[in-house]
N, C-alpha and C positions, 0 to 999 in steps of 0.2 A: 559431592564430587571432589576428586583430588585436584583438579585444575580450576583455577579461577580465570575466566577470560574477561579482558577489559575491552570495552567498545573502542574501536579506532577513533582517534580524535575528530576526524572530519565528519563522522556519523553521529556524534553525540546529540546534536540537535538539528537534524537535517530534514529535508522533505524528499519525497519519492514520486516519480512520474512513471506510470506503467505504460509500456509501449507494446501495442499490438501491431507488429510489423505488417502482417498480412493485410490488415484492414486500413492501415494508416494512409496509404496512397493508392492511386490506380495501379501502379507498378507492383506494390507490395514488397519492396526490396530495401536492403540496408541503405543503398545509395540514394534512393528516393526519400527515405526518412531523414537522412542526414541533412537535407535542405531545410528541415524544420529546426535544426539545432540552434541557430542564432535567435529564433523567436522564443524557443524554450529557455535559452540563456537569459534573454531579456525579461522573461516572466519570473525568473529567479530559481528555476529548477536546478537542484543540486545532484540528484541521483536518478539515473535512468534504470528502471528495471525492465529488461527485455523478456517477454514471454519466451518459452523454449525456442532455441535457435537450431536445434538438432533436427535431422530428417525424420519424417513420419512414416510409420509402417504402412504397407499397402494391405496386408492381410487384415481382414475385419475392419477396414477403414470406415469411419463414419462420414457420411456426406461425400462431396466431391474431393475435398482436400484433406480431410481427416483432422484429428485432434493433435495440437502441438504436444499434448501430454501422453502420446503413444509413440515413443521414439523408436527408431530402428538402429540407432547408434548413439553413443554418448560422446564421440570424439569427431563427428563430422558435422558439416553445415547443411541445413535444409536448402537444397538448390533453388527452391521457390524464392528464397531471400537474396541469393547471390552467392558469392564465393567466400572462402576463408579470408582471402585478401581484402574483400569488401568489408567483412566484419572487422578485421584489424584496423582498416582505415577509419571506420565509424568510431571505434573505441579511441583511436588516436585523435580524431577530430573533437570528440567529446572532451578528452583530457586537455587538449589545447584551450578549450573554453572553461576548464576547471570544473567539468561535470564528470561525476563518477558513473561507472557502468557495472551493474550487477546482472547476473543471468539467472533465469529460472532453472532450478535443478529438481528433476523428478526422480527421486531415489527409491520410491516404494515399488515401482512397477515399470515395465517397458511395454512396447507394442508387441504383438505376436510375431512380427517379422524382424525382431532385433537380432543383430549378429550373434549375440550371446546364446540365443536359443539353439544355435548349431554348434558353436564353439565351446559353450559351458552350460550344458543343459542342467547340471547339478547345482547351478547357481539360482535355480527357480524353485518356488513352492510347487508341490505336485500332489495329486490325489493318490488313492491306493492303487490306481491303475497306471500310474506314471504319467498322467496328463497334467499339463500346466493348469493352474487354477488362479482365480481372482476372487477376493473376499468381499469386495465393496459394491458389486453390482454394476461395474463398468464393462461394457461389451467388448472394448477394443484393446484391453491391456491384460497383462499377467503379472503375478506378484513375484518379487525376488525373495530369496531366503537368506536372512541376515544371521542365521546360525552358521552359515558357511564363511569361514575366515578368508578364503580366496575371493569370494564375492566382495567382501568388505575392502580387501586390498585393491581389487580391480576398480571398484567404484571410486575410491580415493584417488587412484592414479588418473582416472578419467577427469575428476574435478581439477586435479593439479595441472592437467594438460592445458586447460583454458587460462590458468594463471600464467603458466610459463609461455604459452604460445601467443596469447592475446592480451595479457596484462589486465585482465578484468579485476574488479574491485570488491567482489563479494558475490554472495548467493542468496536468492530467495528460494527457500526450500519448500517445495510443494508437499502438502499433507504431511508435514514433518513428524507429527505425532504417530503416524503409522510405521515409522522407522525407529528402531531402538535408540534410546538416548545415548547409550554408550558408544554407538556407532558415530553419532554426531560429534561426540567429544573427541573421538579418534580422528575424524575427518577435519574438524576445526584445528586441532593441534598440528596435524601434518600439513594442511593447506596454509595455515598462518605462518608456518616455518618458511614459506616462500615469500610471503608478503602479508602484512596486516590487512585483514578483510572485514567487511561488514556482513553480518549473518542475520537474515530475516526469516522467521518461521511462520508458515501458514498453519498455526495451531493456537490453541488457547489453554494449554496445559502449563501451569506455572512452573512445573519442574523443568520444562524445556529452556527456561531462562538460565539454567546452569550452563548452557552452551550458547544460546541465541541472545542477540542484543535486543531484538524487537520481535514481538508476537502480535498476531491479529487481535483486534477488538471486536470479535464476532458477537460477543454477548451484548456489547453496546449497540451494535447495528441492529440486532434482533429486537432489543428493547425500544429503540426509536421507532421501528416499524409498528410495534404494538401500541406505542403512544399515539401514532397517527390514526390507528384503528380504534382508539378509545378503549383499549383493553387494559392499559395501566395508566397511572398518572406520573407526574414529574418526579415524585419522591422515589419511584422505582428506578428512574434514570440515575439519580444521585446514589442509590444503593449500589448500582453497578460500578459507578466511578469510585465509590468508597472501597469496593473489593479490589479494584485496580491499584488503589493507593497502598495496599498491603504487599504489592509486588516488590522484589528487590530494588534497592535504590538506583542502581546503575543500569536499569533496563527500561524499555519503553513499550508502549502499545501503539499499534498502527491503526489510526482512525481514518475512515473513508465513508463516502456516501454511495460509492459504486466501485466495481472492479470488473475484470473480464467475466467472472462467473455470474456475478449479480446482474450485470447488464444483459447478458445473453439468456440467462435462465429465469431470472426473477423480475426482470423489467428494468427500464431506465430509472435513474434517480427520481425523475419527475413522475413516473408511474408509481413508484414506491412511496414517495414523500409529498408529491404535489407541490404546493407553494412553500412547503417547509424545507425543500431541498437546499436552498442557498443558506438558510439559517443554520442548518446542520453542517454545511461545509465550513461556515464561519467557526462553529464549535471545533471542528477538526484541527483548525489552525491556531486556536487560542487556548486550548487545554494542554496539559502536560502530555506529550506524546509526539509521534511522528505522523504527519499528515500525508495522505496519498491522493494523487490526482490520476485518473484513468484517461487514456487516450480520448481526446475529443470533448472532455468535460468543459474545456474552456470555450467551446463553440457557442452555446451549449449543445450537446448531442441529445436529440430527442428520439433516437431509434435504438432498438435492440440490434446489436451486431450479431449476425449469424456466426456460430462457433465453428462449423465444419465446412463452410463454403465462403467464397469471396463475397464480401459485403462491405464495401469501403466507406470510410468516414467521409462526409461531404464537407470539405474545406472550401466554403463558398466565398469567403472574404479573406484578405491578406492578414488582417488582425482580428481574430475571433472576438465575439462580443464580450466574453467574460475574461479576456486576457488580463485586463487591468484589475478586475475583481480579484483574480488569483495572485497577480503581481503584488497588490496591496497586502493581501493576507500573508504571502510568503515573506515579505519585508517585515511585517509585524511579528511573524513567528520567530524571526532572528533577533528581536530585541531582548534585552536582559529580563524584562518583566515577564515575557512569555517563556523564554528559554530557561530561566533559572529562578523565576519568581515564586513566592509563596501564593497560595490561593485562598481567598476568603469567599465562601459561598453566601450569597445574600438570600434572605427569605424568599422562597418560591411561592408564586400564587398564579392562579388562572393559566396553568401550564406555561408559565414564563420561567426561563432560567436566567439568573443574573449572578455574575461573579466578578471579583476584582483580582487581578494578578499584579503583584508588586515585587520589585527588586530595587532596594535603596530608593532613589528619587523617581524611578520609572514606575508609573502606575497605568494599568489598562482596565477599563470597565467594559464588560460585555453583557448585553441584554438581548435575549432571544425569545421572541414570541412563538412558542412551539404549539400554538393552537390555531384553529380556524376562525377565531373570533377577532373581529375588528375593534379598534378603539379600546384596547385593553390598557388600563392604567396601572402603573407600578410605581410605588413610592419607595425610594431607596435612601437609607440613612447610614452614613459611614464616615468616620473621621478622615479617611483617606480621600474622600470625595470633596476636595477643596482646592480652589485655584482654577486656572484656565486649562481646558481640555479640548482637543481637536477631534472631530468626527473623522475617522481615517478614510471614509469613503467620500464624504461631501467636502472635506477640508474646512468646514465651518468651525469656528472657535466658540466655545461656550464657557461661561464662568459658573462654576459649581460652588455651593456653600453648604456642605455636609448633608443637607436634606434636599432631595430633588425628586420631582414627579415626572415620569415619562409616559407617553401614550404611544402604543404600537399597533399597527395593523396586523392582520393575520400573516404569519410567516415573516414578519419584519425583524430585522436585526440591527442593533445599534452598537457600535464599538468606538469608544473614546479613549484617547491616549493623553496623558498629562503633558502639557507643553513645557 
């Protein structure tokens, strides 16, 4: 690529919290969600990713309320969520708390009722009979035609609208690999001319790192599911991580145990991973990369949220049960050992992962029992494992002396930081 994009400083080692506005509160509005900002700030959240905030097409709508990802305009607010003024207020409130806001951008397709279907019919892909088409099997959307230069210009102007009008901080680009890479280069160049932005791509094509700062770790997620079902062993997980280590140095992978698609269509993290869910969350925050928390994971949320209908998250207590679990992990994720440390993988056995992250005097040891076996013993021998270490969850201090044996229950995780 002719252009080299540098990740904006605040996003270099950040965390992301995905917001499902519709399901977040009984009201399902920006204003109602805003009441949760102080709690999320206390948890350590740095970036809010809002699922699409644009209005939803009525034609071929799925369910009662439709999919966020079938928009009828790129420059209007979904009235279900409130007004443009409400959204601006939310962004401003987040910025006061030093939280960034990125919005979901669906560039590959629109809903059938999008205003462009009347104003710019030639901006769409069509069949030999002149009918709108869609190539991926989604019933409520139609594909845009990126060979059309006017479409590209119109799309970039729509993206710039949200930067100029609402001071957003970046984009999460839906199914980014379905849109030509040279369009994204053009879009980032023109949008970043207004303000340095963070760019997250829902794809796992390494070429897209020519433009995007962070891409999804789908391969990792699928491998962990296979591990749970005894289809692969721990070595296969390390092979995936090795492939990620070959990515360009100034890019990152997005690690998660769930998100809006996974929760609604493939099951909650507890359905998918059972008692390994929390251990895999620990991994997401202690490996090199960008960790994602989805709305309600801090509860924890044990239900699949409906995608096309109202199905609110049940915030039954003021401080969710896993608030401090994630707060602890987010704080650890900001330390130099995790943010910029080298990684030493320790010999894996019995489907346990163990690794040390180190930066100068900061050392973190992570041990994860990714099996359903109790009382699994793991002996670890490493020169860095010397001195006093604190268990970041229990706050108990242990004196290590190079060779140590640990015993873990099924799904247990141990994280020690050198004092």
